[in-house]
One Martini backbone bead per residue (centre of mass of N, CA, C, O) as a GRO file, in nm:
protein
  536
    1MET     BB    1   8.133   5.436  12.930
    2LYS     BB    2   7.972   5.609  12.719
    3GLU     BB    3   7.814   5.878  12.653
    4ARG     BB    4   7.542   6.014  12.562
    5PHE     BB    5   7.429   6.164  12.304
    6GLU     BB    6   7.442   6.478  12.125
    7ILE     BB    7   7.316   6.775  11.977
    8TYR     BB    8   7.462   6.992  11.721
    9ASP     BB    9   7.309   7.322  11.603
   10GLY     BB   10   7.435   7.617  11.705
   11SER     BB   11   7.306   7.691  11.948
   12ALA     BB   12   7.314   7.825  12.257
   13GLU     BB   13   7.259   7.557  12.405
   14ALA     BB   14   7.477   7.391  12.259
   15LYS     BB   15   7.719   7.567  12.336
   16LYS     BB   16   7.682   7.531  12.641
   17ALA     BB   17   7.699   7.216  12.642
   18LYS     BB   18   7.981   7.197  12.517
   19GLY     BB   19   8.173   7.399  12.626
   20LYS     BB   20   8.516   7.281  12.635
   21SER     BB   21   8.483   7.131  12.380
   22LYS     BB   22   8.695   7.114  12.097
   23ASN     BB   23   8.567   6.835  11.926
   24LEU     BB   24   8.270   6.739  11.995
   25SER     BB   25   8.260   6.536  12.208
   26GLY     BB   26   7.942   6.368  12.216
   27PHE     BB   27   7.859   6.489  11.931
   28HIS     BB   28   7.612   6.548  11.683
   29PRO     BB   29   7.654   6.709  11.388
   30LEU     BB   30   7.509   6.935  11.204
   31PHE     BB   31   7.438   7.068  10.853
   32THR     BB   32   7.365   7.338  10.928
   33ALA     BB   33   7.433   7.661  10.909
   34SER     BB   34   7.485   7.721  11.213
   35ALA     BB   35   7.667   7.473  11.270
   36ARG     BB   36   7.897   7.489  11.050
   37ARG     BB   37   7.992   7.775  11.121
   38SER     BB   38   8.055   7.729  11.419
   39ILE     BB   39   8.264   7.507  11.371
   40ALA     BB   40   8.465   7.655  11.186
   41LEU     BB   41   8.519   7.906  11.366
   42ASP     BB   42   8.613   7.750  11.620
   43ALA     BB   43   8.856   7.595  11.478
   44LEU     BB   44   8.976   7.889  11.336
   45LYS     BB   45   9.000   8.140  11.530
   46ILE     BB   46   9.306   8.175  11.569
   47TRP     BB   47   9.382   8.203  11.266
   48LEU     BB   48   9.193   8.437  11.202
   49LEU     BB   49   9.313   8.636  11.401
   50LEU     BB   50   9.602   8.627  11.299
   51GLY     BB   51   9.543   8.716  11.008
   52PHE     BB   52   9.414   8.986  11.077
   53VAL     BB   53   9.654   9.109  11.234
   54VAL     BB   54   9.864   9.088  11.010
   55GLY     BB   55   9.714   9.268  10.808
   56VAL     BB   56   9.694   9.525  10.980
   57VAL     BB   57   9.992   9.562  11.055
   58THR     BB   58  10.095   9.574  10.765
   59GLY     BB   59   9.927   9.820  10.677
   60VAL     BB   60  10.026  10.020  10.892
   61ALA     BB   61  10.335   9.994  10.830
   62THR     BB   62  10.264  10.100  10.512
   63GLY     BB   63  10.030  10.324  10.516
   64ALA     BB   64   9.717  10.214  10.443
   65GLY     BB   65   9.514  10.238  10.662
   66ALA     BB   66   9.195  10.129  10.608
   67VAL     BB   67   9.303   9.886  10.432
   68SER     BB   68   9.399   9.705  10.663
   69VAL     BB   69   9.129   9.572  10.725
   70LEU     BB   70   9.086   9.441  10.449
   71LEU     BB   71   9.339   9.265  10.461
   72GLY     BB   72   9.258   9.107  10.715
   73LEU     BB   73   8.995   8.988  10.596
   74LEU     BB   74   9.124   8.845  10.357
   75ILE     BB   75   9.302   8.649  10.515
   76ALA     BB   76   9.072   8.522  10.676
   77ALA     BB   77   8.915   8.415  10.428
   78VAL     BB   78   9.136   8.228  10.323
   79ILE     BB   79   9.145   8.050  10.574
   80TYR     BB   80   8.852   7.959  10.585
   81PHE     BB   81   8.827   7.835  10.286
   82GLY     BB   82   9.094   7.660  10.301
   83PHE     BB   83   9.005   7.487  10.595
   84ARG     BB   84   8.707   7.393  10.613
   85ASP     BB   85   8.714   7.104  10.489
   86ASP     BB   86   8.891   6.981  10.711
   87VAL     BB   87   8.683   7.017  10.932
   88TYR     BB   88   8.460   6.846  10.811
   89LYS     BB   89   8.616   6.578  10.797
   90LYS     BB   90   8.658   6.557  11.111
   91VAL     BB   91   8.361   6.611  11.231
   92TYR     BB   92   8.173   6.431  11.010
   93GLY     BB   93   8.311   6.182  11.038
   94PRO     BB   94   8.312   5.854  11.155
   95GLU     BB   95   8.556   5.909  11.366
   96HIS     BB   96   8.380   6.069  11.527
   97ASP     BB   97   8.290   6.132  11.860
   98ARG     BB   98   7.939   6.084  11.954
   99GLY     BB   99   7.901   5.870  12.132
  100GLN     BB  100   7.626   5.703  12.245
  101LEU     BB  101   7.405   5.519  12.002
  102PRO     BB  102   7.126   5.388  12.083
  103LEU     BB  103   6.858   5.229  12.113
  104PRO     BB  104   6.566   5.255  12.194
  105GLU     BB  105   6.388   5.184  12.450
  106GLY     BB  106   6.260   4.860  12.372
  107MET     BB  107   6.414   4.835  12.097
  108SER     BB  108   6.469   4.652  11.831
  109TRP     BB  109   6.642   4.594  11.550
  110GLU     BB  110   6.403   4.516  11.372
  111GLU     BB  111   6.234   4.766  11.438
  112ALA     BB  112   6.440   4.970  11.343
  113VAL     BB  113   6.459   4.879  11.050
  114ASP     BB  114   6.164   4.919  10.979
  115ARG     BB  115   6.156   5.221  11.040
  116ILE     BB  116   6.379   5.306  10.844
  117ARG     BB  117   6.254   5.196  10.576
  118ARG     BB  118   5.982   5.366  10.608
  119GLY     BB  119   6.128   5.668  10.676
  120PHE     BB  120   6.324   5.668  10.447
  121ALA     BB  121   6.443   5.965  10.248
  122ASN     BB  122   6.658   5.981   9.947
  123PRO     BB  123   6.747   6.085   9.629
  124ASP     BB  124   7.062   5.971   9.660
  125VAL     BB  125   6.920   5.693   9.737
  126GLU     BB  126   6.850   5.379   9.580
  127GLN     BB  127   6.937   5.172   9.826
  128VAL     BB  128   6.811   4.943  10.090
  129THR     BB  129   6.969   4.726  10.320
  130ASP     BB  130   6.959   4.421  10.531
  131THR     BB  131   7.066   4.272  10.833
  132ALA     BB  132   7.124   4.149  11.144
  133ASP     BB  133   7.346   4.429  11.189
  134ALA     BB  134   7.259   4.596  10.913
  135VAL     BB  135   7.258   4.901  10.711
  136THR     BB  136   7.246   4.972  10.358
  137PHE     BB  137   7.365   5.245  10.146
  138TYR     BB  138   7.297   5.330   9.805
  139SER     BB  139   7.518   5.534   9.581
  140LYS     BB  140   7.641   5.632   9.282
  141LYS     BB  141   7.743   5.935   9.373
  142ARG     BB  142   7.821   5.876   9.703
  143GLY     BB  143   7.805   5.573   9.775
  144THR     BB  144   7.874   5.347  10.055
  145TYR     BB  145   7.671   5.280  10.351
  146GLN     BB  146   7.694   5.177  10.709
  147LEU     BB  147   7.474   5.053  10.961
  148LYS     BB  148   7.567   4.954  11.290
  149ASN     BB  149   7.510   4.718  11.555
  150THR     BB  150   7.667   4.775  11.854
  151ALA     BB  151   7.783   4.778  12.176
  152ASP     BB  152   7.823   5.112  12.130
  153GLY     BB  153   7.619   5.126  11.904
  154LEU     BB  154   7.564   5.322  11.646
  155LYS     BB  155   7.737   5.289  11.321
  156MET     BB  156   7.901   5.480  11.070
  157THR     BB  157   8.013   5.379  10.743
  158ILE     BB  158   8.251   5.365  10.478
  159LEU     BB  159   8.281   5.157  10.198
  160THR     BB  160   8.245   5.355   9.942
  161LYS     BB  161   8.406   5.554   9.676
  162PRO     BB  162   8.384   5.714   9.374
  163SER     BB  163   8.643   5.869   9.483
  164LYS     BB  164   9.007   5.908   9.542
  165SER     BB  165   9.002   6.194   9.606
  166SER     BB  166   9.107   6.400   9.861
  167LYS     BB  167   8.911   6.646   9.794
  168LYS     BB  168   8.640   6.449   9.867
  169GLU     BB  169   8.634   6.351  10.162
  170TYR     BB  170   8.437   6.561  10.293
  171LEU     BB  171   8.181   6.475  10.143
  172TYR     BB  172   8.150   6.185  10.264
  173ALA     BB  173   8.146   6.276  10.557
  174VAL     BB  174   7.888   6.447  10.538
  175PHE     BB  175   7.695   6.231  10.421
  176SER     BB  176   7.714   6.031  10.658
  177SER     BB  177   7.600   6.232  10.869
  178VAL     BB  178   7.322   6.278  10.729
  179LEU     BB  179   7.226   5.986  10.743
  180LEU     BB  180   7.239   5.971  11.054
  181SER     BB  181   7.032   6.195  11.102
  182GLN     BB  182   6.792   6.040  10.978
  183VAL     BB  183   6.800   5.807  11.179
  184ILE     BB  184   6.764   5.976  11.436
  185ALA     BB  185   6.490   6.109  11.350
  186ILE     BB  186   6.341   5.832  11.347
  187LEU     BB  187   6.419   5.733  11.646
  188TYR     BB  188   6.459   6.063  11.745
  189PRO     BB  189   6.245   6.313  11.697
  190GLU     BB  190   6.333   6.500  11.949
  191LYS     BB  191   6.630   6.569  11.833
  192ILE     BB  192   6.534   6.577  11.520
  193SER     BB  193   6.398   6.754  11.280
  194ALA     BB  194   6.258   6.766  10.971
  195GLU     BB  195   6.377   7.044  10.894
  196GLN     BB  196   6.674   6.972  10.950
  197VAL     BB  197   6.694   6.745  10.745
  198GLU     BB  198   6.627   6.911  10.490
  199GLU     BB  199   6.859   7.110  10.522
  200GLU     BB  200   7.085   6.903  10.500
  201LYS     BB  201   7.016   6.786  10.220
  202ALA     BB  202   7.045   7.056  10.067
  203ALA     BB  203   7.340   7.121  10.155
  204VAL     BB  204   7.478   6.862  10.037
  205ARG     BB  205   7.395   6.909   9.745
  206LYS     BB  206   7.538   7.182   9.720
  207LEU     BB  207   7.821   7.080   9.785
  208PHE     BB  208   7.846   6.888   9.544
  209GLY     BB  209   7.782   7.095   9.323
  210ALA     BB  210   8.024   7.283   9.378
  211HIS     BB  211   8.243   7.057   9.322
  212LYS     BB  212   8.129   7.014   9.012
  213MET     BB  213   8.251   7.240   8.900
  214PRO     BB  214   8.389   7.353   8.649
  215LEU     BB  215   8.718   7.407   8.596
  216VAL     BB  216   8.702   7.681   8.454
  217ILE     BB  217   8.533   7.825   8.673
  218GLU     BB  218   8.722   7.770   8.907
  219LEU     BB  219   8.965   7.914   8.783
  220ALA     BB  220   8.829   8.188   8.747
  221ILE     BB  221   8.773   8.239   9.045
  222THR     BB  222   9.061   8.208   9.143
  223ALA     BB  223   9.182   8.433   8.966
  224ALA     BB  224   9.008   8.660   9.079
  225PHE     BB  225   9.101   8.631   9.372
  226VAL     BB  226   9.403   8.668   9.323
  227ALA     BB  227   9.380   8.948   9.190
  228PHE     BB  228   9.250   9.087   9.431
  229ALA     BB  229   9.474   9.023   9.634
  230ALA     BB  230   9.701   9.159   9.473
  231TYR     BB  231   9.577   9.441   9.471
  232VAL     BB  232   9.563   9.482   9.776
  233LEU     BB  233   9.863   9.432   9.832
  234TYR     BB  234   9.973   9.650   9.654
  235THR     BB  235   9.818   9.898   9.772
  236THR     BB  236   9.937   9.840  10.059
  237LEU     BB  237  10.262   9.799   9.995
  238TYR     BB  238  10.328   9.950   9.676
  239SER     BB  239  10.211  10.206   9.669
  240ASP     BB  240  10.256  10.534   9.666
  241SER     BB  241  10.114  10.590   9.934
  242ALA     BB  242  10.275  10.384  10.101
  243ARG     BB  243  10.577  10.463  10.021
  244SER     BB  244  10.507  10.785  10.094
  245LYS     BB  245  10.328  10.814  10.352
  246GLY     BB  246  10.103  11.005  10.184
  247ILE     BB  247  10.241  11.234  10.008
  248SER     BB  248  10.121  11.184   9.720
  249ASP     BB  249   9.818  11.276   9.848
  250SER     BB  250   9.928  11.551   9.904
  251TYR     BB  251  10.003  11.889   9.997
  252LEU     BB  252  10.199  12.174   9.869
  253ASN     BB  253  10.279  12.513   9.875
  254VAL     BB  254  10.484  12.494   9.611
  255PHE     BB  255  10.233  12.386   9.480
  256PRO     BB  256   9.961  12.341   9.332
  257SER     BB  257   9.647  12.333   9.484
  258GLU     BB  258   9.511  12.127   9.265
  259ALA     BB  259   9.759  11.935   9.348
  260THR     BB  260   9.937  11.679   9.412
  261VAL     BB  261  10.246  11.573   9.449
  262GLY     BB  262  10.224  11.330   9.257
  263GLU     BB  263  10.101  11.484   9.012
  264VAL     BB  264  10.335  11.679   8.963
  265LEU     BB  265  10.570  11.475   8.931
  266ASP     BB  266  10.440  11.282   8.711
  267ASP     BB  267  10.404  11.513   8.496
  268PHE     BB  268  10.732  11.552   8.462
  269PHE     BB  269  10.814  11.262   8.513
  270ALA     BB  270  10.976  10.958   8.463
  271ASP     BB  271  10.969  10.687   8.646
  272GLY     BB  272  10.842  10.719   8.919
  273LYS     BB  273  10.972  10.679   9.263
  274TRP     BB  274  10.905  10.547   9.579
  275ASP     BB  275  11.040  10.598   9.916
  276ASN     BB  276  11.171  10.479  10.241
  277TYR     BB  277  11.337  10.592  10.553
  278GLU     BB  278  11.559  10.560  10.830
  279GLN     BB  279  11.715  10.838  11.032
  280ASN     BB  280  11.768  10.901  11.342
  281GLY     BB  281  11.441  10.869  11.383
  282VAL     BB  282  11.385  10.963  11.087
  283THR     BB  283  11.157  11.019  10.824
  284TYR     BB  284  11.210  10.943  10.479
  285VAL     BB  285  11.112  11.062  10.151
  286SER     BB  286  11.141  10.944   9.816
  287TYR     BB  287  11.189  11.089   9.482
  288THR     BB  288  11.235  10.936   9.154
  289GLY     BB  289  11.324  11.094   8.843
  290ILE     BB  290  11.304  11.131   8.482
  291ARG     BB  291  11.502  11.337   8.258
  292GLN     BB  292  11.555  11.470   7.935
  293ASN     BB  293  11.804  11.584   7.741
  294THR     BB  294  11.749  11.757   7.445
  295GLN     BB  295  12.053  11.768   7.346
  296THR     BB  296  12.191  11.472   7.443
  297GLY     BB  297  11.983  11.246   7.577
  298GLU     BB  298  12.024  11.254   7.866
  299LYS     BB  299  11.968  11.110   8.168
  300ILE     BB  300  11.798  11.265   8.439
  301VAL     BB  301  11.830  11.239   8.794
  302ILE     BB  302  11.578  11.314   9.024
  303GLY     BB  303  11.588  11.404   9.375
  304ILE     BB  304  11.332  11.395   9.635
  305TYR     BB  305  11.337  11.498   9.980
  306PHE     BB  306  11.143  11.409  10.258
  307LYS     BB  307  11.032  11.527  10.579
  308LEU     BB  308  10.906  11.383  10.866
  309ASN     BB  309  10.718  11.490  11.115
  310SER     BB  310  10.580  11.446  11.430
  311ASP     BB  311  10.307  11.619  11.325
  312LYS     BB  312  10.270  11.506  11.009
  313THR     BB  313  10.443  11.682  10.866
  314PHE     BB  314  10.606  11.829  10.565
  315GLY     BB  315  10.919  11.854  10.369
  316ILE     BB  316  11.179  11.971  10.191
  317ASP     BB  317  11.513  11.873  10.234
  318ARG     BB  318  11.616  11.772   9.939
  319MET     BB  319  11.814  11.777   9.626
  320THR     BB  320  11.895  11.593   9.322
  321TRP     BB  321  12.161  11.562   9.058
  322ASN     BB  322  12.284  11.284   8.979
  323GLY     BB  323  12.349  11.274   9.314
  324ASP     BB  324  12.367  11.582   9.345
  325THR     BB  325  12.343  11.837   9.549
  326MET     BB  326  12.147  12.103   9.573
  327ASN     BB  327  12.095  12.416   9.585
  328THR     BB  328  11.868  12.653   9.648
  329LEU     BB  329  11.848  12.772   9.362
  330GLU     BB  330  11.811  12.502   9.215
  331GLN     BB  331  11.555  12.420   9.359
  332LEU     BB  332  11.387  12.656   9.262
  333GLY     BB  333  11.408  12.588   8.962
  334VAL     BB  334  11.265  12.313   8.976
  335ILE     BB  335  11.002  12.406   9.107
  336SER     BB  336  10.929  12.601   8.883
  337ALA     BB  337  10.917  12.386   8.656
  338LEU     BB  338  10.692  12.217   8.781
  339ASN     BB  339  10.477  12.436   8.785
  340ASP     BB  340  10.478  12.525   8.489
  341SER     BB  341  10.413  12.249   8.369
  342TYR     BB  342  10.143  12.194   8.510
  343ARG     BB  343   9.992  12.455   8.431
  344GLU     BB  344  10.021  12.423   8.126
  345SER     BB  345   9.892  12.127   8.096
  346HIS     BB  346   9.616  12.246   8.275
  347GLY     BB  347   9.540  12.554   8.253
  348LEU     BB  348   9.676  12.728   8.485
  349ALA     BB  349   9.701  12.964   8.705
  350SER     BB  350   9.845  13.154   8.905
  351SER     BB  351   9.952  13.152   9.253
  352ASN     BB  352   9.957  13.324   9.543
  353ALA     BB  353  10.051  13.096   9.726
  354LEU     BB  354  10.302  13.036   9.560
  355ASP     BB  355  10.439  13.308   9.585
  356SER     BB  356  10.466  13.296   9.892
  357ALA     BB  357  10.645  13.050   9.899
  358PHE     BB  358  10.883  13.182   9.744
  359ASP     BB  359  10.927  13.406   9.948
  360GLU     BB  360  11.007  13.215  10.176
  361LEU     BB  361  11.252  13.095  10.032
  362GLU     BB  362  11.400  13.361   9.994
  363ASN     BB  363  11.423  13.432  10.293
  364ALA     BB  364  11.578  13.178  10.372
  365LEU     BB  365  11.821  13.243  10.199
  366ASP     BB  366  11.899  13.511  10.330
  367ASP     BB  367  11.940  13.391  10.612
  368ALA     BB  368  12.162  13.192  10.534
  369LEU     BB  369  12.359  13.406  10.435
  370ALA     BB  370  12.376  13.566  10.698
  371ASP     BB  371  12.474  13.331  10.875
  372SER     BB  372  12.732  13.280  10.716
  373SER     BB  373  12.854  13.561  10.765
  374SER     BB  374  12.857  13.553  11.074
  375SER     BB  375  13.048  13.309  11.101
  376VAL     BB  376  13.290  13.448  10.972
  377SER     BB  377  13.316  13.688  11.170
  378MET     BB  378  13.354  13.513  11.429
  379ALA     BB  379  13.613  13.359  11.337
  380GLU     BB  380  13.722  13.668  11.222
  381PRO     BB  381  13.725  13.953  11.398
  382GLU     BB  382  14.003  14.100  11.260
  383SER     BB  383  13.903  14.108  10.988
  384GLU     BB  384  13.867  14.300  10.674
  385THR     BB  385  13.641  14.144  10.574
  386VAL     BB  386  13.356  14.171  10.418
  387SER     BB  387  13.049  14.115  10.478
  388VAL     BB  388  12.765  14.016  10.337
  389ALA     BB  389  12.576  14.238  10.439
  390GLU     BB  390  12.780  14.470  10.354
  391SER     BB  391  12.793  14.375  10.030
  392THR     BB  392  12.530  14.467   9.956
  393VAL     BB  393  12.322  14.666   9.750
  394TYR     BB  394  12.152  14.797   9.980
  395ASP     BB  395  12.395  14.985  10.078
  396GLU     BB  396  12.509  15.006   9.756
  397PRO     BB  397  12.324  15.068   9.478
  398GLU     BB  398  12.575  15.160   9.264
  399GLU     BB  399  12.704  14.889   9.354
  400TYR     BB  400  12.880  14.580   9.228
  401THR     BB  401  12.965  14.287   9.385
  402GLN     BB  402  13.094  13.975   9.247
  403ASN     BB  403  13.329  13.804   9.449
  404GLN     BB  404  13.154  13.725   9.680
  405THR     BB  405  13.190  13.424   9.881
  406GLU     BB  406  13.000  13.124   9.974
  407SER     BB  407  12.915  12.837  10.144
  408ASP     BB  408  12.673  12.633  10.158
  409SER     BB  409  12.521  12.352  10.303
  410THR     BB  410  12.590  12.182  10.022
  411GLY     BB  411  12.879  12.312   9.893
  412TYR     BB  412  12.800  12.546   9.730
  413GLU     BB  413  12.888  12.826   9.537
  414ILE     BB  414  12.776  13.151   9.629
  415HIS     BB  415  12.715  13.456   9.521
  416GLN     BB  416  12.701  13.760   9.708
  417ASN     BB  417  12.404  13.875   9.546
  418SER     BB  418  12.091  13.981   9.592
  419LEU     BB  419  12.002  14.098   9.319
  420ALA     BB  420  12.060  13.855   9.138
  421GLU     BB  421  11.880  13.666   9.298
  422ASP     BB  422  11.619  13.825   9.263
  423ILE     BB  423  11.608  13.800   8.960
  424TYR     BB  424  11.611  13.492   8.940
  425ILE     BB  425  11.347  13.457   9.115
  426SER     BB  426  11.153  13.688   8.958
  427ILE     BB  427  11.113  13.600   8.660
  428GLY     BB  428  10.846  13.442   8.701
  429ASP     BB  429  10.668  13.678   8.789
  430TYR     BB  430  10.688  13.841   8.531
  431THR     BB  431  10.596  13.626   8.310
  432SER     BB  432  10.313  13.578   8.478
  433GLY     BB  433  10.210  13.876   8.593
  434ASN     BB  434  10.292  13.906   8.930
  435MET     BB  435  10.429  14.174   8.926
  436THR     BB  436  10.462  14.448   9.101
  437GLU     BB  437  10.514  14.783   9.120
  438GLU     BB  438  10.683  14.768   9.379
  439GLN     BB  439  10.899  14.575   9.267
  440LYS     BB  440  10.991  14.750   9.035
  441ALA     BB  441  11.075  14.995   9.209
  442GLU     BB  442  11.294  14.847   9.366
  443PHE     BB  443  11.477  14.789   9.123
  444ARG     BB  444  11.512  15.095   9.042
  445SER     BB  445  11.657  15.192   9.311
  446TYR     BB  446  11.954  15.086   9.212
  447GLY     BB  447  11.987  15.137   8.934
  448GLU     BB  448  12.098  15.061   8.618
  449ASN     BB  449  12.386  14.966   8.663
  450ALA     BB  450  12.333  14.754   8.884
  451PHE     BB  451  12.108  14.603   8.736
  452TYR     BB  452  12.261  14.519   8.482
  453SER     BB  453  12.485  14.354   8.618
  454ALA     BB  454  12.291  14.158   8.766
  455TRP     BB  455  12.127  14.067   8.522
  456GLN     BB  456  12.364  13.943   8.363
  457ASP     BB  457  12.440  13.730   8.572
  458ALA     BB  458  12.163  13.588   8.587
  459MET     BB  459  12.132  13.526   8.287
  460TYR     BB  460  12.393  13.369   8.241
  461SER     BB  461  12.344  13.149   8.453
  462ASP     BB  462  12.062  13.047   8.356
  463VAL     BB  463  12.125  12.985   8.059
  464TYR     BB  464  12.358  12.791   8.113
  465ARG     BB  465  12.192  12.590   8.281
  466CYS     BB  466  11.972  12.527   8.072
  467TRP     BB  467  12.161  12.412   7.861
  468GLY     BB  468  12.290  12.180   8.038
  469ARG     BB  469  11.991  12.049   8.117
  470CYS     BB  470  11.773  12.123   7.854
  471GLY     BB  471  11.893  12.306   7.637
  472TYR     BB  472  11.881  12.545   7.391
  473LEU     BB  473  11.576  12.612   7.371
  474VAL     BB  474  11.529  12.681   7.670
  475ALA     BB  475  11.751  12.895   7.690
  476TRP     BB  476  11.628  13.088   7.482
  477GLU     BB  477  11.361  13.140   7.632
  478GLN     BB  478  11.498  13.256   7.885
  479PHE     BB  479  11.628  13.495   7.749
  480GLY     BB  480  11.362  13.634   7.664
  481ASP     BB  481  11.265  13.682   7.953
  482TYR     BB  482  11.498  13.873   8.035
  483LEU     BB  483  11.442  14.093   7.834
  484ASP     BB  484  11.158  14.161   7.929
  485PHE     BB  485  11.236  14.236   8.215
  486TYR     BB  486  11.422  14.473   8.158
  487GLU     BB  487  11.223  14.643   7.987
  488GLY     BB  488  11.017  14.666   8.233
  489ILE     BB  489  11.225  14.852   8.399
  490PHE     BB  490  11.439  15.020   8.166
  491GLY     BB  491  11.433  14.914   7.899
  492SER     BB  492  11.634  14.881   7.574
  493GLU     BB  493  11.891  15.062   7.547
  494ARG     BB  494  12.111  14.864   7.698
  495LEU     BB  495  12.026  14.600   7.483
  496LYS     BB  496  12.136  14.603   7.187
  497ASP     BB  497  12.314  14.349   7.163
  498TYR     BB  498  12.099  14.145   7.254
  499ASP     BB  499  11.874  14.230   7.056
  500SER     BB  500  12.030  14.158   6.800
  501ILE     BB  501  12.034  13.855   6.845
  502TYR     BB  502  11.729  13.815   6.870
  503ASN     BB  503  11.643  13.951   6.591
  504ASN     BB  504  11.826  13.748   6.409
  505ALA     BB  505  11.648  13.536   6.490
  506PRO     BB  506  11.438  13.303   6.428
  507THR     BB  507  11.118  13.232   6.436
  508GLY     BB  508  11.001  12.938   6.579
  509MET     BB  509  11.187  12.764   6.721
  510GLU     BB  510  11.219  12.381   6.776
  511THR     BB  511  11.534  12.335   6.808
  512ASP     BB  512  11.858  12.302   6.914
  513ASP     BB  513  11.997  12.357   6.644
  514GLU     BB  514  11.871  12.638   6.598
  515ALA     BB  515  11.952  12.766   6.895
  516GLY     BB  516  12.259  12.728   6.944
  517TYR     BB  517  12.401  12.975   6.811
  518TYR     BB  518  12.251  13.201   6.982
  519VAL     BB  519  12.333  13.111   7.264
  520ASP     BB  520  12.636  13.138   7.219
  521GLU     BB  521  12.624  13.444   7.169
  522VAL     BB  522  12.518  13.524   7.445
  523LEU     BB  523  12.748  13.401   7.617
  524ALA     BB  524  12.981  13.554   7.481
  525LEU     BB  525  12.884  13.838   7.553
  526ALA     BB  526  12.880  13.802   7.861
  527GLU     BB  527  13.184  13.734   7.885
  528LYS     BB  528  13.285  13.998   7.758
  529ASN     BB  529  13.126  14.156   8.006
  530ASN     BB  530  13.200  13.995   8.274
  531ALA     BB  531  13.025  13.779   8.359
  532ASP     BB  532  12.881  13.618   8.648
  533MET     BB  533  12.841  13.363   8.849
  534ILE     BB  534  12.601  13.293   9.110
  535PHE     BB  535  12.675  12.986   9.053
  536ASN     BB  536  12.827  12.645   9.054
   0.00000   0.00000   0.00000
């Protein structure tokens, strides 16, 4: 024989009485707010927890930070609202085992029917009829339901449903349960209060009303939810911040302090894309951007690779030009162009912190060159070849050795002349007005002969490179900067031939076609003077 029924209203006492029952067997569940939420959460708790964990783990794995929690909550919400109706159908339907629901002790079926007919009131039920063993409730909008007096107690069944749609099954299940609650409240007023009955009736009317929502509105809400979910998923999994492991939102000392790394790069490049990968246990983040050659129209693909350190810091590991790794000088040139472009487009002044960063890069280059020289000397201790350190102009300021070369770590051949490299690196300081008198005095200390030879090599190399990568117009502007630099150190007396080319050119040139002839003249003159490339 089945146990006598109990009421589940979601209260602490009901939860305690429920104990370990997973399907509320032996309980008649109310459709009050506390009861239905408790039932849905209890039935879906494992899936909700799993969805939340998957969202958080996915977010953390993609570097989404605090958004990971939001993603977890979003997935849990989708699971809750997506499967809640199935829980309602199972728990509130007539098939649910509510235990034995007998007539009150000493009450006959006829007395029970009379009490039900006199005490029952529901605006959604138009007619109530009875027979020798059943009471039938008729509703045009909700269907037909029958309460039967059986050997196992009172049983509610659904006779007809207004709609055959499977999506509405849970509605009829809930309505049948609410009708049974009203019967129980009439026969056992100590079990279910009048307030609980009214709350159930209001809740079921709201449930039917929500389901009758116009299709257009339902689709609009669904579309909005999907759009929000897609946005959260995109920002979590595919945003620049996620794919760059947070680098795009961070700051780097070689870029303007006012801008993030992502802002500087996106300001200069088109179609910038972030990605990341693991190599030998180290995380690398790459940025790939496109820049167009103004002379040829060729698209140039620049790659910048950052290395993430174990202490959460990062730095530029290497840079590529159409897939070829740049040497240190070329990287400095690109970084300088990035800074100049961003500062010009945003009206920013030069930064002392940025100058210091370039000084650090310059020192690193000098150290790398010195290390390369040392390795050559160690490999051939008896060779009479002069080492890099010994061949620099710092030891012999009036002499300029042009053809001492070594390969740097990238495989590019760099001519070992520190003065030419200093000029190449310092041109930006001079044009931006940040070169100190001490720096100018240091350049003068080499004497004009050595300075002119080194200046010509640096100018020739830089102008040639600007022409090849950015076009004639940019190369011409760079040539003008080199003239200004030289005149600021030693005056213009030695530059008559170069000044003649510059003065013969029309002012305000705006296209590569206009500047092409004069850039070719500059390069031809430099080659005639035996100018040498400081890098290949």
